[in-house]
C-alpha positions, -999 to +999 in steps of 0.1 A: -625-565-306-634-587-276-600-602-274-576-598-241-539-610-230-555-638-211-565-652-247-528-657-254-522-673-222-490-696-229-482-689-263-446-682-265-436-674-298-439-646-319-457-667-350-480-685-327-487-648-311-495-630-342-518-664-356-538-668-326-546-627-327-560-629-364-578-663-349-597-645-323-604-615-344-607-626-379-626-595-389-594-573-384-591-556-418-562-560-438-548-526-428-549-538-388-558-514-361-528-516-345-532-487-317-570-500-311-554-533-306-528-521-281-553-503-264-567-538-260-540-558-246-534-536-222-508-510-236-524-478-216-509-451-240-491-449-272-476-417-274-446-395-295-415-375-283-388-357-297-360-377-295-329-394-317-318-420-291-344-443-304-369-453-331-396-468-304-397-477-270-419-499-246-417-485-207-434-514-184-437-524-151-416-556-140-445-579-146-459-563-173-492-556-163-495-527-186-471-506-209-469-472-229-452-471-263-435-439-276-428-433-311-401-410-324-417-378-337-423-373-377-418-405-389-444-416-416-478-437-407-462-468-421-431-466-398-451-455-368-475-487-375-442-512-375-426-496-346-460-497-326-460-536-335-425-541-328-430-529-295-460-545-288-441-579-298-415-569-266-448-569-244-464-597-253-435-623-261-429-638-224-396-640-225-389-607-234-375-585-205-355-553-206-321-560-196-313-538-162-345-521-163-382-516-173-378-504-213-372-513-243-354-487-266-351-497-300-331-480-328-338-481-363-313-506-372-329-532-349-360-525-367-337-544-393-328-575-376-342-610-385-323-635-374-338-653-345-310-677-338-284-650-333-260-655-306-266-625-291-295-623-273-303-585-274-304-589-315-320-621-311-350-609-291-352-579-315-353-600-345-387-620-325-400-589-324-397-578-357-410-612-367-443-606-346-448-572-363-448-585-399-468-615-394-491-591-370-495-565-398-492-588-431-504-622-420-487-647-442-518-667-454-532-636-468-499-626-483-499-658-502-531-650-512-524-616-531-490-636-543-515-658-561-539-632-573-511-605-590-478-611-613-442-610-595-435-574-597-425-546-577-460-530-587-476-555-571-454-553-537-462-511-536-496-522-538-495-545-511-479-522-487-503-496-494-533-523-487-516-534-449-503-501-442-465-507-438-435-495-456-425-507-491-394-525-475-411-543-449-440-555-476-409-568-496-395-588-465-429-607-462-436-611-497-400-627-501-409-647-473-438-658-482-433-664-522-431-697-534-413-691-565-370-684-561-370-644-554-353-622-536-351-580-526-321-558-528-323-525-508-297-499-525-290-463-513-269-444-539-252-475-556-245-494-526-264-527-512-276-522-478-296-551-471-307-586-492-336-606-485-339-636-505-358-670-497-347-705-493-351-711-528-330-685-544-296-687-546-269-671-523-266-635-531-227-623-525-217-593-508-190-585-534-178-551-526-210-534-512-219-519-546-244-524-570-226-548-592-221-537-630-239-544-652-272-546-629-305-528-643-305-506-607-269-501-613-274-483-650-308-472-647-312-452-613-348-444-615-361-416-597-385-419-570-416-436-576-405-448-611-404-485-618-384-498-647-397-530-669-387-565-657-357-572-679-333-604-684-300-597-668-270-623-670-274-643-638-236-638-635-242-605-626-255-610-593-251-641-582-214-661-584-202-680-611-209-714-595-247-706-589-252-683-622-239-715-646-271-731-624-297-706-632-314-706-666-324-669-662-326-639-642-349-609-642-344-578-625-367-547-617-362-516-598-381-493-584-366-458-571-370-440-543-363-412-522-331-398-514-315-422-537-330-449-525-339-481-545-358-515-540-342-542-568-367-574-571-346-606-584-363-634-599-347-665-611-358-694-631-340-726-618-328-752-635-349-783-623-326-805-634-298-794-610-305-790-569-293-755-559 
């Protein structure tokens, strides 16, 4: 790799930075060599630390001349890669300056923040680092190209996660964002919905009481780790508000069981083209 931080000078947005890196290094493999890239961009070291205080951190001088990344010990390779990319985002995005010191310490919940318009500055900064990490490790153009070549199923998301070297949830988020069809993903744990990701074409998913909705495939099947259900038609009213359900011609659901009671739920809506949702 020949890229340097000088090549990124003048860029401030997470998406622009990630895109420029791929433009300058077009031969990067699908599984971006994130640690090598960090060292090329003035990260002096990447280490592990036995800690419960944070998921990942970056320590740097006030001028951001160089930095060192720490990742909590014992994490999966997929989570480690994403955490490193997240911290690299803090390092490269010019506006990211840790308050009251020279380090960002990021929790697991920080790695799930996605709203770049959040009024809270700290949450907004973490969301921007997540956007950078996602677009660096899973370039939207390549994700869209793979979507066009595969069926819209959880099996294809799992295969893409393996190819990009990221977690299934991280891949599912990027898959939803890049998809041109109305799709959504729910992350569930022991019968409760923890997080929802939908693109702008998919109807709003109401929070309800936080439980998997009664009558949903996910609530009925509860598949074991690694087991993927068939794609099945479900009543749109199971997942959607009464108003939106009436404006959807059909809703398909598929479930992937994961370890420790977690599950990914894929939802695909068929919209009434004569009705604007």
